[in-house]
C-alpha positions in Angstrom: 6.3 0.7 -18.8 3.8 0.4 -16.0 2.0 3.4 -14.7 0.5 3.5 -11.2 -2.0 6.0 -9.9 -2.6 6.2 -6.2 -5.5 7.7 -4.3 -6.6 7.9 -0.7 -4.6 8.7 2.3 -5.0 11.8 4.4 -5.2 12.6 8.1 -7.0 10.7 10.8 -7.0 10.3 14.6 -5.5 7.3 16.3 -7.8 4.3 16.1 -9.4 5.5 12.9 -9.3 4.0 9.4 -8.2 5.0 5.9 -8.2 3.2 2.6 -5.6 3.5 -0.1 -6.2 2.6 -3.7 -3.9 2.1 -6.6 -4.6 1.5 -10.3 -2.1 0.0 -12.7 -2.0 0.5 -16.4 -1.7 -3.2 -17.0 -2.1 -6.6 -15.3 0.8 -7.2 -12.9 1.7 -10.5 -11.1 2.6 -8.9 -7.8 1.3 -5.6 -6.4 2.2 -4.2 -3.0 2.1 -1.3 -0.6 5.3 0.0 0.9 5.8 3.0 3.3 8.7 5.3 4.1 9.1 7.6 7.0 11.6 10.5 6.9 15.2 9.3 7.3 14.2 5.7 7.2 14.3 3.0 4.5 11.2 2.1 2.5 9.6 -1.0 4.0 7.1 -3.5 2.8 3.6 -3.1 4.3 1.7 -5.8 2.3 2.1 -7.7 -0.9 -0.4 -9.8 -2.9 0.1 -11.9 -5.9 -2.5 -12.9 -8.5 -2.2 -16.5 -7.4 -2.9 -15.5 -3.8 0.6 -15.3 -2.4 0.3 -12.9 0.6 2.7 -11.1 2.9 2.2 -8.6 5.7 4.6 -6.7 7.8 4.4 -7.9 11.4 3.6 -4.3 12.5 0.4 -4.2 10.5 -0.8 -7.8 10.5 -4.4 -7.9 11.9 -5.0 -4.2 11.3 -4.3 -3.8 7.6 -5.9 -5.7 4.7 -4.6 -5.8 1.1 -7.0 -6.7 -1.7 -7.0 -6.8 -5.4 -9.4 -6.6 -8.3 -7.3 -8.4 -10.9 -9.7 -7.6 -13.8 -9.5 -3.9 -13.0 -5.7 -3.9 -12.3 -6.2 -2.3 -8.9 -4.9 -2.9 -5.4 -6.3 -1.5 -2.2 -5.0 -1.2 1.4 -7.6 -1.0 4.1 -6.0 0.4 7.2 -7.8 0.0 10.5 -6.8 0.8 14.1 -4.3 3.3 12.9 -1.5 4.4 15.2 0.7 7.5 15.1 3.6 5.2 14.1 1.8 4.5 10.9 2.3 8.1 9.8 4.5 8.3 6.7 4.3 8.2 2.9 2.8 5.1 1.4 3.8 3.9 -2.1 2.1 1.5 -4.4 4.4 -1.0 -6.0 4.1 -3.2 -9.1 6.4 -6.1 -9.8 5.9 -7.7 -13.2 9.0 -9.7 -12.8 11.7 -7.6 -14.4 11.7 -4.4 -12.4 9.9 -2.5 -9.7 7.5 0.3 -10.6 6.4 2.9 -8.0 3.5 5.3 -7.5 4.1 8.9 -6.6 3.3 8.2 -2.9 0.5 9.4 -0.7 0.8 10.8 2.8 -0.9 9.2 5.8 -0.9 11.2 9.1 -2.3 9.7 12.3 -2.6 12.0 15.3 -3.0 11.2 18.9 
């Protein structure tokens, strides 16, 4: 069982920045951030493996940065140049290889 604890999120004006943090209860090969807007499917935002394998959604590339401190089992998402379309619930994800684990979600709201 992997436990994930998220922090960060909140409200910001367009063009502003927010940082999300997630702490896992153990070392995980792949950690990621997903997001889900009401009525829409959950989508990958960014994913980073211990070995450096990195993926970003096209919609956030160049604005968001995912980083990890492997020794601390944490993954952060620095979100810059935020847009109203970025508003939704963000979820931390851990993939040790046999199933997905999810955090409780944290709301991000970007106003005009």
